[in-house]
ChimeraX commands (.cxc) that place a marker at each C-alpha (Angstrom):
marker #1 position 166.16,137.32,143.05 radius 0.5
marker #1 position 164.59,139.57,140.42 radius 0.5
marker #1 position 166.13,141.63,137.66 radius 0.5
marker #1 position 165.09,144.31,135.21 radius 0.5
marker #1 position 166.75,145.26,131.92 radius 0.5
marker #1 position 167.48,148.93,131.45 radius 0.5
marker #1 position 168.54,150.28,128.06 radius 0.5
marker #1 position 170.36,153.58,127.88 radius 0.5
marker #1 position 173.09,155.47,126.06 radius 0.5
marker #1 position 175.53,155.45,128.97 radius 0.5
marker #1 position 176.52,152.89,131.57 radius 0.5
marker #1 position 174.57,154.63,134.35 radius 0.5
marker #1 position 174.31,151.73,136.76 radius 0.5
marker #1 position 177.48,150.69,138.61 radius 0.5
marker #1 position 178.58,147.14,137.93 radius 0.5
marker #1 position 178.34,144.76,140.87 radius 0.5
marker #1 position 181.71,143.15,140.14 radius 0.5
marker #1 position 185.02,144.27,138.68 radius 0.5
marker #1 position 184.26,144.90,135.02 radius 0.5
marker #1 position 186.77,144.43,132.23 radius 0.5
marker #1 position 188.28,147.80,131.28 radius 0.5
marker #1 position 186.84,147.66,127.75 radius 0.5
marker #1 position 183.29,147.39,129.12 radius 0.5
marker #1 position 183.59,150.31,131.55 radius 0.5
marker #1 position 182.06,153.69,130.86 radius 0.5
marker #1 position 185.44,155.42,130.70 radius 0.5
marker #1 position 186.54,153.16,127.85 radius 0.5
marker #1 position 183.19,153.04,126.09 radius 0.5
marker #1 position 183.33,156.85,125.94 radius 0.5
marker #1 position 186.66,156.56,124.12 radius 0.5
marker #1 position 185.00,154.71,121.22 radius 0.5
marker #1 position 183.26,157.65,119.53 radius 0.5
marker #1 position 181.77,157.95,116.09 radius 0.5
marker #1 position 178.66,155.80,116.44 radius 0.5
marker #1 position 175.35,155.70,118.29 radius 0.5
marker #1 position 175.78,153.66,121.47 radius 0.5
marker #1 position 173.36,151.59,123.55 radius 0.5
marker #1 position 174.11,149.82,126.82 radius 0.5
marker #1 position 171.85,147.10,128.24 radius 0.5
marker #1 position 172.14,146.56,131.98 radius 0.5
marker #1 position 170.62,143.64,133.86 radius 0.5
marker #1 position 169.95,145.38,137.16 radius 0.5
marker #1 position 169.33,143.59,140.42 radius 0.5
marker #1 position 166.10,145.17,141.70 radius 0.5
marker #1 position 167.17,144.86,145.33 radius 0.5
marker #1 position 170.71,146.26,145.07 radius 0.5
marker #1 position 170.20,148.48,141.99 radius 0.5
marker #1 position 173.56,147.21,140.71 radius 0.5
marker #1 position 174.13,145.83,137.23 radius 0.5
marker #1 position 175.04,142.14,137.20 radius 0.5
marker #1 position 175.23,141.78,133.41 radius 0.5
marker #1 position 176.06,144.35,130.77 radius 0.5
marker #1 position 176.14,144.47,126.99 radius 0.5
marker #1 position 177.02,147.50,124.86 radius 0.5
marker #1 position 176.70,147.86,121.10 radius 0.5
marker #1 position 177.49,150.63,118.66 radius 0.5
marker #1 position 175.36,151.37,115.61 radius 0.5
marker #1 position 177.05,152.16,112.32 radius 0.5
marker #1 position 174.72,152.36,109.37 radius 0.5
marker #1 position 172.44,149.33,109.44 radius 0.5
marker #1 position 174.77,147.21,111.55 radius 0.5
marker #1 position 175.73,147.02,115.22 radius 0.5
marker #1 position 179.07,146.08,116.73 radius 0.5
marker #1 position 180.28,145.14,120.18 radius 0.5
marker #1 position 182.81,146.66,120.49 radius 0.5
marker #1 position 183.43,149.51,118.06 radius 0.5
marker #1 position 187.12,150.12,118.79 radius 0.5
marker #1 position 188.50,147.80,121.45 radius 0.5
marker #1 position 189.95,144.27,121.66 radius 0.5
marker #1 position 186.56,142.93,122.73 radius 0.5
marker #1 position 183.11,143.87,123.99 radius 0.5
marker #1 position 180.43,141.19,124.41 radius 0.5
marker #1 position 178.16,140.38,127.33 radius 0.5
marker #1 position 179.89,140.51,130.70 radius 0.5
marker #1 position 178.09,139.07,133.71 radius 0.5
marker #1 position 178.61,137.85,137.26 radius 0.5
marker #1 position 178.90,134.12,137.80 radius 0.5
marker #1 position 175.61,132.74,139.05 radius 0.5
marker #1 position 173.26,135.03,137.12 radius 0.5
marker #1 position 170.50,132.66,135.92 radius 0.5
marker #1 position 170.46,131.82,132.22 radius 0.5
marker #1 position 166.84,132.98,131.88 radius 0.5
marker #1 position 167.78,136.56,132.76 radius 0.5
marker #1 position 170.77,136.64,130.42 radius 0.5
marker #1 position 168.41,135.47,127.69 radius 0.5
marker #1 position 166.01,138.24,128.69 radius 0.5
marker #1 position 168.75,140.82,128.21 radius 0.5
marker #1 position 169.55,139.57,124.69 radius 0.5
marker #1 position 165.86,139.71,123.81 radius 0.5
marker #1 position 165.98,143.43,124.62 radius 0.5
marker #1 position 168.94,143.72,122.26 radius 0.5
marker #1 position 166.79,142.06,119.59 radius 0.5
marker #1 position 163.93,144.50,120.20 radius 0.5
marker #1 position 166.17,147.51,119.69 radius 0.5
marker #1 position 167.74,145.92,116.63 radius 0.5
marker #1 position 164.28,145.47,115.08 radius 0.5
marker #1 position 163.27,149.02,115.99 radius 0.5
marker #1 position 166.42,150.40,114.37 radius 0.5
marker #1 position 165.95,148.08,111.37 radius 0.5
marker #1 position 169.45,146.70,111.73 radius 0.5
marker #1 position 170.78,144.06,109.41 radius 0.5
marker #1 position 173.17,142.44,111.85 radius 0.5
marker #1 position 174.80,142.47,115.28 radius 0.5
marker #1 position 178.45,141.37,115.51 radius 0.5
marker #1 position 179.99,140.53,118.88 radius 0.5
marker #1 position 183.68,140.05,119.62 radius 0.5
marker #1 position 183.93,138.22,122.91 radius 0.5
marker #1 position 186.82,138.06,125.34 radius 0.5
marker #1 position 189.37,135.20,125.34 radius 0.5
marker #1 position 187.90,132.15,127.05 radius 0.5
marker #1 position 190.82,132.04,129.50 radius 0.5
marker #1 position 189.51,135.23,131.14 radius 0.5
marker #1 position 186.44,133.48,132.55 radius 0.5
marker #1 position 186.21,129.84,131.39 radius 0.5
marker #1 position 182.82,129.00,132.93 radius 0.5
marker #1 position 181.17,132.22,131.81 radius 0.5
marker #1 position 182.62,131.71,128.33 radius 0.5
marker #1 position 180.90,128.33,128.09 radius 0.5
marker #1 position 177.62,129.93,129.08 radius 0.5
marker #1 position 178.12,132.77,126.58 radius 0.5
marker #1 position 178.73,130.38,123.71 radius 0.5
marker #1 position 175.52,128.51,124.43 radius 0.5
marker #1 position 173.56,131.71,125.12 radius 0.5
marker #1 position 174.50,133.44,121.87 radius 0.5
marker #1 position 173.87,130.38,119.70 radius 0.5
marker #1 position 170.58,129.64,121.48 radius 0.5
marker #1 position 169.48,133.23,120.80 radius 0.5
marker #1 position 170.07,133.02,117.06 radius 0.5
marker #1 position 173.69,134.08,116.77 radius 0.5
marker #1 position 176.14,132.06,114.72 radius 0.5
marker #1 position 179.81,131.57,115.47 radius 0.5
marker #1 position 181.48,133.52,112.67 radius 0.5
marker #1 position 184.98,132.33,113.57 radius 0.5
marker #1 position 187.35,131.84,116.48 radius 0.5
marker #1 position 190.51,133.87,116.89 radius 0.5
marker #1 position 193.46,132.04,118.42 radius 0.5
marker #1 position 194.70,133.82,121.52 radius 0.5
marker #1 position 197.67,133.09,123.78 radius 0.5
marker #1 position 198.38,133.86,127.41 radius 0.5
marker #1 position 200.74,132.88,130.19 radius 0.5
marker #1 position 200.09,132.61,133.92 radius 0.5
marker #1 position 202.97,134.31,135.76 radius 0.5
marker #1 position 204.32,132.44,138.77 radius 0.5
marker #1 position 207.48,132.05,140.86 radius 0.5
marker #1 position 209.35,130.53,137.91 radius 0.5
marker #1 position 211.49,132.97,135.95 radius 0.5
marker #1 position 210.58,133.88,132.40 radius 0.5
marker #1 position 213.78,132.13,131.30 radius 0.5
marker #1 position 212.42,128.89,132.76 radius 0.5
marker #1 position 209.15,129.24,130.82 radius 0.5
marker #1 position 210.58,129.62,127.31 radius 0.5
marker #1 position 212.23,127.16,124.92 radius 0.5
marker #1 position 215.97,126.89,124.27 radius 0.5
marker #1 position 216.11,129.06,121.14 radius 0.5
marker #1 position 214.32,131.91,122.91 radius 0.5
marker #1 position 216.63,131.55,125.92 radius 0.5
marker #1 position 219.60,132.00,123.63 radius 0.5
marker #1 position 218.01,135.10,122.06 radius 0.5
marker #1 position 217.36,136.57,125.50 radius 0.5
marker #1 position 220.98,135.95,126.49 radius 0.5
marker #1 position 222.14,137.62,123.28 radius 0.5
marker #1 position 220.10,140.74,124.10 radius 0.5
marker #1 position 221.76,140.91,127.50 radius 0.5
marker #1 position 225.22,140.37,126.05 radius 0.5
marker #1 position 224.66,143.29,123.65 radius 0.5
marker #1 position 223.82,145.53,126.58 radius 0.5
marker #1 position 220.15,146.09,125.79 radius 0.5
marker #1 position 218.08,147.18,128.78 radius 0.5
marker #1 position 214.36,146.88,129.54 radius 0.5
marker #1 position 212.10,148.89,131.79 radius 0.5
marker #1 position 208.59,150.27,132.17 radius 0.5
marker #1 position 206.98,153.59,133.03 radius 0.5
marker #1 position 205.72,156.76,131.43 radius 0.5
marker #1 position 207.58,158.02,128.37 radius 0.5
marker #1 position 208.11,161.63,127.36 radius 0.5
marker #1 position 209.14,161.04,123.74 radius 0.5
marker #1 position 205.99,159.32,122.50 radius 0.5
marker #1 position 206.79,160.22,118.90 radius 0.5
marker #1 position 209.92,158.05,119.02 radius 0.5
marker #1 position 207.90,155.15,120.44 radius 0.5
marker #1 position 205.18,155.61,117.82 radius 0.5
marker #1 position 207.84,155.63,115.11 radius 0.5
marker #1 position 209.03,152.18,116.22 radius 0.5
marker #1 position 205.46,150.87,116.08 radius 0.5
marker #1 position 204.77,152.51,112.71 radius 0.5
marker #1 position 207.92,151.16,111.08 radius 0.5
marker #1 position 207.42,147.68,112.52 radius 0.5
marker #1 position 203.83,147.39,111.32 radius 0.5
marker #1 position 204.71,148.76,107.88 radius 0.5
marker #1 position 207.56,146.23,107.64 radius 0.5
marker #1 position 205.13,143.37,108.39 radius 0.5
marker #1 position 202.34,144.75,106.20 radius 0.5
marker #1 position 199.98,145.40,109.12 radius 0.5
marker #1 position 197.67,148.43,109.18 radius 0.5
marker #1 position 198.32,151.16,111.72 radius 0.5
marker #1 position 195.03,151.34,113.62 radius 0.5
marker #1 position 195.90,154.32,115.83 radius 0.5
marker #1 position 196.98,157.79,114.72 radius 0.5
marker #1 position 199.82,159.53,116.55 radius 0.5
marker #1 position 197.34,161.79,118.35 radius 0.5
marker #1 position 195.18,158.82,119.40 radius 0.5
marker #1 position 198.29,157.02,120.61 radius 0.5
marker #1 position 199.42,160.02,122.64 radius 0.5
marker #1 position 195.96,160.24,124.19 radius 0.5
marker #1 position 196.02,156.75,125.69 radius 0.5
marker #1 position 198.23,157.46,128.74 radius 0.5
marker #1 position 196.42,160.77,129.27 radius 0.5
marker #1 position 192.95,159.22,129.20 radius 0.5
marker #1 position 193.90,156.03,131.08 radius 0.5
marker #1 position 196.85,156.89,133.34 radius 0.5
marker #1 position 196.14,154.01,135.74 radius 0.5
marker #1 position 195.43,151.41,133.07 radius 0.5
marker #1 position 198.08,151.87,130.33 radius 0.5
marker #1 position 201.79,151.39,131.11 radius 0.5
marker #1 position 204.63,151.58,128.60 radius 0.5
marker #1 position 207.21,148.80,128.45 radius 0.5
marker #1 position 210.34,149.17,126.38 radius 0.5
marker #1 position 213.76,147.84,125.42 radius 0.5
marker #1 position 216.59,150.25,124.67 radius 0.5
marker #1 position 219.94,150.09,122.96 radius 0.5
marker #1 position 221.61,152.88,124.96 radius 0.5
marker #1 position 219.15,155.76,124.41 radius 0.5
marker #1 position 217.35,154.31,121.38 radius 0.5
marker #1 position 213.99,152.56,121.71 radius 0.5
marker #1 position 214.20,149.24,119.87 radius 0.5
marker #1 position 211.11,147.42,121.19 radius 0.5
marker #1 position 207.96,148.79,122.80 radius 0.5
marker #1 position 204.53,147.72,123.97 radius 0.5
marker #1 position 201.66,148.86,126.16 radius 0.5
marker #1 position 200.61,146.83,129.16 radius 0.5
marker #1 position 196.86,147.30,129.62 radius 0.5
marker #1 position 195.24,146.61,132.97 radius 0.5
marker #1 position 192.08,144.76,131.91 radius 0.5
marker #1 position 191.27,144.23,135.58 radius 0.5
marker #1 position 193.16,143.27,138.74 radius 0.5
marker #1 position 193.70,139.73,137.38 radius 0.5
marker #1 position 194.60,140.37,133.75 radius 0.5
marker #1 position 197.36,142.34,132.02 radius 0.5
marker #1 position 197.07,142.65,128.23 radius 0.5
marker #1 position 200.02,143.04,125.86 radius 0.5
marker #1 position 198.92,145.66,123.32 radius 0.5
marker #1 position 200.67,147.03,120.22 radius 0.5
marker #1 position 203.98,145.20,120.73 radius 0.5
marker #1 position 206.56,146.17,118.12 radius 0.5
marker #1 position 210.30,146.01,117.47 radius 0.5
marker #1 position 212.51,148.14,115.27 radius 0.5
marker #1 position 212.97,146.20,111.98 radius 0.5
marker #1 position 216.69,147.06,112.07 radius 0.5
marker #1 position 217.01,144.90,115.20 radius 0.5
marker #1 position 214.92,141.97,113.96 radius 0.5
marker #1 position 217.81,139.50,114.11 radius 0.5
marker #1 position 218.32,140.24,117.84 radius 0.5
marker #1 position 214.68,139.55,118.79 radius 0.5
marker #1 position 214.38,142.29,121.45 radius 0.5
marker #1 position 210.70,141.38,121.90 radius 0.5
marker #1 position 211.90,138.43,123.99 radius 0.5
marker #1 position 213.43,140.86,126.49 radius 0.5
marker #1 position 210.27,142.97,126.29 radius 0.5
marker #1 position 208.08,139.98,127.19 radius 0.5
marker #1 position 210.38,139.18,130.10 radius 0.5
marker #1 position 209.84,142.70,131.44 radius 0.5
marker #1 position 206.07,142.29,131.08 radius 0.5
marker #1 position 206.17,138.87,132.73 radius 0.5
marker #1 position 208.18,140.11,135.73 radius 0.5
marker #1 position 205.89,143.12,136.13 radius 0.5
marker #1 position 202.76,140.95,135.94 radius 0.5
marker #1 position 204.12,138.54,138.56 radius 0.5
marker #1 position 205.23,141.31,140.93 radius 0.5
marker #1 position 201.86,143.06,140.66 radius 0.5
marker #1 position 199.80,139.93,141.29 radius 0.5
marker #1 position 198.31,139.40,137.84 radius 0.5
marker #1 position 197.05,135.87,137.20 radius 0.5
marker #1 position 197.04,136.19,133.40 radius 0.5
marker #1 position 199.39,137.94,131.00 radius 0.5
marker #1 position 197.49,138.07,127.73 radius 0.5
marker #1 position 199.94,137.81,124.81 radius 0.5
marker #1 position 197.18,138.67,122.33 radius 0.5
marker #1 position 195.97,137.01,119.14 radius 0.5
marker #1 position 197.90,134.96,116.64 radius 0.5
marker #1 position 195.25,134.94,113.92 radius 0.5
marker #1 position 193.34,137.37,111.71 radius 0.5
marker #1 position 189.64,136.77,111.12 radius 0.5
marker #1 position 190.21,133.14,112.01 radius 0.5
marker #1 position 193.17,132.60,109.68 radius 0.5
marker #1 position 196.32,131.46,111.53 radius 0.5
marker #1 position 199.47,133.58,111.60 radius 0.5
marker #1 position 201.95,130.73,111.79 radius 0.5
marker #1 position 204.91,132.94,112.68 radius 0.5
marker #1 position 203.08,134.49,115.62 radius 0.5
marker #1 position 201.77,131.10,116.74 radius 0.5
marker #1 position 205.30,129.66,116.84 radius 0.5
marker #1 position 206.63,132.71,118.70 radius 0.5
marker #1 position 203.91,132.62,121.34 radius 0.5
marker #1 position 204.18,128.86,121.77 radius 0.5
marker #1 position 207.95,129.13,122.28 radius 0.5
marker #1 position 207.56,131.86,124.87 radius 0.5
marker #1 position 205.31,129.75,127.10 radius 0.5
marker #1 position 201.99,130.83,125.62 radius 0.5
marker #1 position 198.88,128.80,126.39 radius 0.5
marker #1 position 196.22,128.81,123.65 radius 0.5
marker #1 position 192.61,129.82,124.15 radius 0.5
marker #1 position 189.82,130.84,121.82 radius 0.5
marker #1 position 188.41,134.31,121.29 radius 0.5
marker #1 position 185.00,133.83,119.61 radius 0.5
marker #1 position 183.21,136.22,117.26 radius 0.5
marker #1 position 179.43,135.87,117.00 radius 0.5
marker #1 position 177.03,137.39,114.51 radius 0.5
marker #1 position 173.27,137.57,114.18 radius 0.5
marker #1 position 171.59,138.46,110.90 radius 0.5
marker #1 position 168.53,140.25,112.19 radius 0.5
marker #1 position 166.27,140.21,109.15 radius 0.5
marker #1 position 166.87,136.50,108.58 radius 0.5
marker #1 position 165.85,135.72,112.16 radius 0.5
marker #1 position 162.52,137.55,112.19 radius 0.5
marker link #1:1,2 radius 0.2
marker link #1:2,3 radius 0.2
marker link #1:3,4 radius 0.2
marker link #1:4,5 radius 0.2
marker link #1:5,6 radius 0.2
marker link #1:6,7 radius 0.2
marker link #1:7,8 radius 0.2
marker link #1:8,9 radius 0.2
marker link #1:9,10 radius 0.2
marker link #1:10,11 radius 0.2
marker link #1:11,12 radius 0.2
marker link #1:12,13 radius 0.2
marker link #1:13,14 radius 0.2
marker link #1:14,15 radius 0.2
marker link #1:15,16 radius 0.2
marker link #1:16,17 radius 0.2
marker link #1:17,18 radius 0.2
marker link #1:18,19 radius 0.2
marker link #1:19,20 radius 0.2
marker link #1:20,21 radius 0.2
marker link #1:21,22 radius 0.2
marker link #1:22,23 radius 0.2
marker link #1:23,24 radius 0.2
marker link #1:24,25 radius 0.2
marker link #1:25,26 radius 0.2
marker link #1:26,27 radius 0.2
marker link #1:27,28 radius 0.2
marker link #1:28,29 radius 0.2
marker link #1:29,30 radius 0.2
marker link #1:30,31 radius 0.2
marker link #1:31,32 radius 0.2
marker link #1:32,33 radius 0.2
marker link #1:33,34 radius 0.2
marker link #1:34,35 radius 0.2
marker link #1:35,36 radius 0.2
marker link #1:36,37 radius 0.2
marker link #1:37,38 radius 0.2
marker link #1:38,39 radius 0.2
marker link #1:39,40 radius 0.2
marker link #1:40,41 radius 0.2
marker link #1:41,42 radius 0.2
marker link #1:42,43 radius 0.2
marker link #1:43,44 radius 0.2
marker link #1:44,45 radius 0.2
marker link #1:45,46 radius 0.2
marker link #1:46,47 radius 0.2
marker link #1:47,48 radius 0.2
marker link #1:48,49 radius 0.2
marker link #1:49,50 radius 0.2
marker link #1:50,51 radius 0.2
marker link #1:51,52 radius 0.2
marker link #1:52,53 radius 0.2
marker link #1:53,54 radius 0.2
marker link #1:54,55 radius 0.2
marker link #1:55,56 radius 0.2
marker link #1:56,57 radius 0.2
marker link #1:57,58 radius 0.2
marker link #1:58,59 radius 0.2
marker link #1:59,60 radius 0.2
marker link #1:60,61 radius 0.2
marker link #1:61,62 radius 0.2
marker link #1:62,63 radius 0.2
marker link #1:63,64 radius 0.2
marker link #1:64,65 radius 0.2
marker link #1:65,66 radius 0.2
marker link #1:66,67 radius 0.2
marker link #1:67,68 radius 0.2
marker link #1:68,69 radius 0.2
marker link #1:69,70 radius 0.2
marker link #1:70,71 radius 0.2
marker link #1:71,72 radius 0.2
marker link #1:72,73 radius 0.2
marker link #1:73,74 radius 0.2
marker link #1:74,75 radius 0.2
marker link #1:75,76 radius 0.2
marker link #1:76,77 radius 0.2
marker link #1:77,78 radius 0.2
marker link #1:78,79 radius 0.2
marker link #1:79,80 radius 0.2
marker link #1:80,81 radius 0.2
marker link #1:81,82 radius 0.2
marker link #1:82,83 radius 0.2
marker link #1:83,84 radius 0.2
marker link #1:84,85 radius 0.2
marker link #1:85,86 radius 0.2
marker link #1:86,87 radius 0.2
marker link #1:87,88 radius 0.2
marker link #1:88,89 radius 0.2
marker link #1:89,90 radius 0.2
marker link #1:90,91 radius 0.2
marker link #1:91,92 radius 0.2
marker link #1:92,93 radius 0.2
marker link #1:93,94 radius 0.2
marker link #1:94,95 radius 0.2
marker link #1:95,96 radius 0.2
marker link #1:96,97 radius 0.2
marker link #1:97,98 radius 0.2
marker link #1:98,99 radius 0.2
marker link #1:99,100 radius 0.2
marker link #1:100,101 radius 0.2
marker link #1:101,102 radius 0.2
marker link #1:102,103 radius 0.2
marker link #1:103,104 radius 0.2
marker link #1:104,105 radius 0.2
marker link #1:105,106 radius 0.2
marker link #1:106,107 radius 0.2
marker link #1:107,108 radius 0.2
marker link #1:108,109 radius 0.2
marker link #1:109,110 radius 0.2
marker link #1:110,111 radius 0.2
marker link #1:111,112 radius 0.2
marker link #1:112,113 radius 0.2
marker link #1:113,114 radius 0.2
marker link #1:114,115 radius 0.2
marker link #1:115,116 radius 0.2
marker link #1:116,117 radius 0.2
marker link #1:117,118 radius 0.2
marker link #1:118,119 radius 0.2
marker link #1:119,120 radius 0.2
marker link #1:120,121 radius 0.2
marker link #1:121,122 radius 0.2
marker link #1:122,123 radius 0.2
marker link #1:123,124 radius 0.2
marker link #1:124,125 radius 0.2
marker link #1:125,126 radius 0.2
marker link #1:126,127 radius 0.2
marker link #1:127,128 radius 0.2
marker link #1:128,129 radius 0.2
marker link #1:129,130 radius 0.2
marker link #1:130,131 radius 0.2
marker link #1:131,132 radius 0.2
marker link #1:132,133 radius 0.2
marker link #1:133,134 radius 0.2
marker link #1:134,135 radius 0.2
marker link #1:135,136 radius 0.2
marker link #1:136,137 radius 0.2
marker link #1:137,138 radius 0.2
marker link #1:138,139 radius 0.2
marker link #1:139,140 radius 0.2
marker link #1:140,141 radius 0.2
marker link #1:141,142 radius 0.2
marker link #1:142,143 radius 0.2
marker link #1:143,144 radius 0.2
marker link #1:144,145 radius 0.2
marker link #1:145,146 radius 0.2
marker link #1:146,147 radius 0.2
marker link #1:147,148 radius 0.2
marker link #1:148,149 radius 0.2
marker link #1:149,150 radius 0.2
marker link #1:150,151 radius 0.2
marker link #1:151,152 radius 0.2
marker link #1:152,153 radius 0.2
marker link #1:153,154 radius 0.2
marker link #1:154,155 radius 0.2
marker link #1:155,156 radius 0.2
marker link #1:156,157 radius 0.2
marker link #1:157,158 radius 0.2
marker link #1:158,159 radius 0.2
marker link #1:159,160 radius 0.2
marker link #1:160,161 radius 0.2
marker link #1:161,162 radius 0.2
marker link #1:162,163 radius 0.2
marker link #1:163,164 radius 0.2
marker link #1:164,165 radius 0.2
marker link #1:165,166 radius 0.2
marker link #1:166,167 radius 0.2
marker link #1:167,168 radius 0.2
marker link #1:168,169 radius 0.2
marker link #1:169,170 radius 0.2
marker link #1:170,171 radius 0.2
marker link #1:171,172 radius 0.2
marker link #1:172,173 radius 0.2
marker link #1:173,174 radius 0.2
marker link #1:174,175 radius 0.2
marker link #1:175,176 radius 0.2
marker link #1:176,177 radius 0.2
marker link #1:177,178 radius 0.2
marker link #1:178,179 radius 0.2
marker link #1:179,180 radius 0.2
marker link #1:180,181 radius 0.2
marker link #1:181,182 radius 0.2
marker link #1:182,183 radius 0.2
marker link #1:183,184 radius 0.2
marker link #1:184,185 radius 0.2
marker link #1:185,186 radius 0.2
marker link #1:186,187 radius 0.2
marker link #1:187,188 radius 0.2
marker link #1:188,189 radius 0.2
marker link #1:189,190 radius 0.2
marker link #1:190,191 radius 0.2
marker link #1:191,192 radius 0.2
marker link #1:192,193 radius 0.2
marker link #1:193,194 radius 0.2
marker link #1:194,195 radius 0.2
marker link #1:195,196 radius 0.2
marker link #1:196,197 radius 0.2
marker link #1:197,198 radius 0.2
marker link #1:198,199 radius 0.2
marker link #1:199,200 radius 0.2
marker link #1:200,201 radius 0.2
marker link #1:201,202 radius 0.2
marker link #1:202,203 radius 0.2
marker link #1:203,204 radius 0.2
marker link #1:204,205 radius 0.2
marker link #1:205,206 radius 0.2
marker link #1:206,207 radius 0.2
marker link #1:207,208 radius 0.2
marker link #1:208,209 radius 0.2
marker link #1:209,210 radius 0.2
marker link #1:210,211 radius 0.2
marker link #1:211,212 radius 0.2
marker link #1:212,213 radius 0.2
marker link #1:213,214 radius 0.2
marker link #1:214,215 radius 0.2
marker link #1:215,216 radius 0.2
marker link #1:216,217 radius 0.2
marker link #1:217,218 radius 0.2
marker link #1:218,219 radius 0.2
marker link #1:219,220 radius 0.2
marker link #1:220,221 radius 0.2
marker link #1:221,222 radius 0.2
marker link #1:222,223 radius 0.2
marker link #1:223,224 radius 0.2
marker link #1:224,225 radius 0.2
marker link #1:225,226 radius 0.2
marker link #1:226,227 radius 0.2
marker link #1:227,228 radius 0.2
marker link #1:228,229 radius 0.2
marker link #1:229,230 radius 0.2
marker link #1:230,231 radius 0.2
marker link #1:231,232 radius 0.2
marker link #1:232,233 radius 0.2
marker link #1:233,234 radius 0.2
marker link #1:234,235 radius 0.2
marker link #1:235,236 radius 0.2
marker link #1:236,237 radius 0.2
marker link #1:237,238 radius 0.2
marker link #1:238,239 radius 0.2
marker link #1:239,240 radius 0.2
marker link #1:240,241 radius 0.2
marker link #1:241,242 radius 0.2
marker link #1:242,243 radius 0.2
marker link #1:243,244 radius 0.2
marker link #1:244,245 radius 0.2
marker link #1:245,246 radius 0.2
marker link #1:246,247 radius 0.2
marker link #1:247,248 radius 0.2
marker link #1:248,249 radius 0.2
marker link #1:249,250 radius 0.2
marker link #1:250,251 radius 0.2
marker link #1:251,252 radius 0.2
marker link #1:252,253 radius 0.2
marker link #1:253,254 radius 0.2
marker link #1:254,255 radius 0.2
marker link #1:255,256 radius 0.2
marker link #1:256,257 radius 0.2
marker link #1:257,258 radius 0.2
marker link #1:258,259 radius 0.2
marker link #1:259,260 radius 0.2
marker link #1:260,261 radius 0.2
marker link #1:261,262 radius 0.2
marker link #1:262,263 radius 0.2
marker link #1:263,264 radius 0.2
marker link #1:264,265 radius 0.2
marker link #1:265,266 radius 0.2
marker link #1:266,267 radius 0.2
marker link #1:267,268 radius 0.2
marker link #1:268,269 radius 0.2
marker link #1:269,270 radius 0.2
marker link #1:270,271 radius 0.2
marker link #1:271,272 radius 0.2
marker link #1:272,273 radius 0.2
marker link #1:273,274 radius 0.2
marker link #1:274,275 radius 0.2
marker link #1:275,276 radius 0.2
marker link #1:276,277 radius 0.2
marker link #1:277,278 radius 0.2
marker link #1:278,279 radius 0.2
marker link #1:279,280 radius 0.2
marker link #1:280,281 radius 0.2
marker link #1:281,282 radius 0.2
marker link #1:282,283 radius 0.2
marker link #1:283,284 radius 0.2
marker link #1:284,285 radius 0.2
marker link #1:285,286 radius 0.2
marker link #1:286,287 radius 0.2
marker link #1:287,288 radius 0.2
marker link #1:288,289 radius 0.2
marker link #1:289,290 radius 0.2
marker link #1:290,291 radius 0.2
marker link #1:291,292 radius 0.2
marker link #1:292,293 radius 0.2
marker link #1:293,294 radius 0.2
marker link #1:294,295 radius 0.2
marker link #1:295,296 radius 0.2
marker link #1:296,297 radius 0.2
marker link #1:297,298 radius 0.2
marker link #1:298,299 radius 0.2
marker link #1:299,300 radius 0.2
marker link #1:300,301 radius 0.2
marker link #1:301,302 radius 0.2
marker link #1:302,303 radius 0.2
marker link #1:303,304 radius 0.2
marker link #1:304,305 radius 0.2
marker link #1:305,306 radius 0.2
marker link #1:306,307 radius 0.2
marker link #1:307,308 radius 0.2
marker link #1:308,309 radius 0.2
marker link #1:309,310 radius 0.2
marker link #1:310,311 radius 0.2
marker link #1:311,312 radius 0.2
marker link #1:312,313 radius 0.2
marker link #1:313,314 radius 0.2
view
């Protein structure tokens, strides 16, 4: 089997497998504001890409991704190491041509593809990248057990309390996106987190990705008190994105009911992984989030960030 590496500014070659959403052309196009290059390892016989890496140039540095939970090198199992190495050498060539100082790569959680993740770790370090840090990620694998059976006693009691107070959960498209955004904005401000999406960007998500972004919510009568977006990473993985609860309802922990809704949806729709998201920031642990995700059945995995200082490696 022979391959060729093609470098271009759009993902022109169809991917031979089911690519992660964040590495598809439709999502890459939603990360504007920087010069973009995609490297495809194309099977000469089938003309399909079997490995893909995209990076965005900002100033003298490159990033994979620019605005997404992860980017990195995605490849089919069984692609020989030599050819993956060949692809990264093409990345190096472009980096030298553009006189870049560094390339930073945020990879996907290792639970997404454990064997490929092992290969990626070795590949990046063998090609001169260093492991900058690991983020701590959590996920759960939905099965026939109820969400109540998967969580610890304290969280069970909180879930029962939400039900006793008459809170309801559901999913689907939402008309009043400003009310949902307000919950997210107030929650992140309360916790001291930055708001990484403007209202207009937030409103654009369901319009741009109608089949991939689904709203989940908890209501007290007609009032939204907890919200999140379920993102279809692929047919196996559902990602919990931008989860937030109204600070006025903090003592009731409506996010427990929200996670139950996500869990039930993921199980009914055949997802193997419900990605709870990270519980760290640039490698530093968020102990509160770690405890919460552990107590709601979360399984830890690593989400590595690699970096190559180009001028130092010449």
